[in-house]
N, C-alpha and C positions, 0 to 999 in steps of 0.2 A: 706439395710433398715430394713428388717425383718430377724431375725435369722432363719436359715434354718435347717430343719432336713434332713438327707441324706439317700439315699438308693444307695449304691455303687455296680456297676456290678462286679468290681474286687477289692479285698482288702477292706480296710476300711480307710476312711479319717476322720480326726478330723473336727467337725462341723465348727470351727472357721478358718480352712484353706482350705475350699472347694471352688473349682472353678466350679460354676454351669454350665459353658459352657462345662465342661468336664464330670462332674459327675451329674447324675440325682438328682435334688433337688426339694423339695416341702417345703413350709413354713407351719409349724404346728402352729396354733394359738388356744389358750384356753381362753374362755370368762367366765365371771360371778364369778370368784373366788376372793380371795382365799377361799378354801373349805376344808372339812375333808380329801379328798383324794389327795390334792395337793402335800403333801410330798411324797406319794407313787409314784405319777407321776414324780416328780423331780428325785426320785431314778431311775426310769426306763429310763428317758431321759439321765441322767448322765451315767448310766451303758452302754448305747449304743452310747455315744459320740454325742448325738443329742442336739440341742438347739431348743427353741420354743419361741414364743411371748405370754405372758400372759396379756390379757386385763382385768384389775382388777377394780372392783366396789369400789368406794371410801368409802362408809359406811362400807363395809366388811373389807377393809384395816384398817380403823379406829378401828374397833372392834377386829382385830387380826393383829396388825402391825408386829408381829414376823413372821407370815406366809409370808407376803410380803417381809420381809427382807431375809427369806430363799430362796425365788424365785430369788431375786437379787443376793444373795451370791452364788447361783448355776450357775450364769452367764447367766441367761435368760433375754431376753428383757421384759420390763414391759411397757404396754400401758395403757392409760386412757380409762375406759369404763363407764364414768360418775359417779356422786356421788350415784345415786339411780336407775339407769337403766330405765329412762323414754323414751318414744318416743319423742325425741327432736323436731321432725317436728310437733307434736301436742302441744308442750309446748308454753307458752307465751314467746315472744322474750326476755323479761326481766329475765326469769328464766334460759336461756341457759348459760350465762357466769358463773353463780354460780355452775351449774352442772359440768362444766369442771374444773373450778378453785378449787372447794372443793376437787374433786377427785385428781387432781394434787397435791394439798397441802398435802393430806393424804399420797400419795405415796412418796413424797419428805420427809415428816416427818418420815415415816417408813424405807425408804431405802437410803435416801441421794441422790437419783437419780431423775432427772426431766424427766418425760416421754416425748417422742417426737412424739408418735403415739396416735391416737384416733380412737376407734371404737364406734360409737354411739350405744345406745341400739337398738336392732332389726336391726342394720345396716341401719337405716333410716336417710337419709341425705337430706337436702335442702340447698338453698343458704344462709339462716341465719346460719345454723349449720356450713357450710363450712367457712363462713366469720368469725364467732367467733373462730373456731378452728385455723384459720390462725392468728387471733389477738393474740391468746394464744400460738402460735408457735407449734401447733399440726398438723401433717399430718394425714388425714383420710384414714384408711385402712379397706377395707371390705374383701370379700372372693369370690372365684369362685367355690369352692367345699364344699358342705354341706352334710354330711351323716345323718342328722336328728337324731343325737344321743339322743336328748331330747324326740323324739317320740318312739325310739326303745330302751329305757333305759334297759329293761331286756333282749334284744335280740341283742347281739353284732354281730351276723351273718348278720342281716339285715343292720346294720350300715356299717359293713365291706364291704358288697356287693356293697352298694351305693358308698362308698369311692373308692373302687378299680375300679368301672365302670367309674368314672369320673376324677380321679386324673391323672395328667400328669406332666412332668417336668415343673416347674414354677408355679404350682398351689398354691393357698393360701387356706388352709383347715380350716374350722370352726369346732371346737370341744368345749366341756365344761368339765372342770375339776371338776364340781360340781356333776358329776355322776360317781359312782364307776365303772359302766359298760364301760364308756368311757376310763377310766384308764386301764381297762382290755383289751379293744380294742387296745390301744396304745401298751400295753405289747405284744399282739399277733403279 
């Protein structure tokens, strides 16, 4: 379901051919892009035969469709992160469908690919969000490991320590490609 980045104990496997029952895998996910450092992140992932899922904000995709296209062309999974990143659980019920649809439309327009995954803004989900996601054919994916890269933006050591203390095989890691320091962390 989610493209996985890999850390192999022996040798190196291609991300698209990894058996996570044999090789330790974690899912790297990046929210809030595309952004200025997304291309550098794509280079790092590609150079290390790693894949990731990018949850893109629709209005950012509309503003820079070429960046979204480069993510797709690099073979990364693209998910919907709403049109403008609101807390959907605090939104009027009538606003939820458009937040999802507009983001999906922007992603399809830019990449030719329809996202199958949704990560609501702030990871906030309720029955209304789940129901609308289902109507639009989107599976909601959150995370279980968060290194708080937005709080530690200038301090990759703090984010790295949190990440390494909590990550285990099968983890879904929340990161943000909108921070150069997060891209530095991934490179480390």
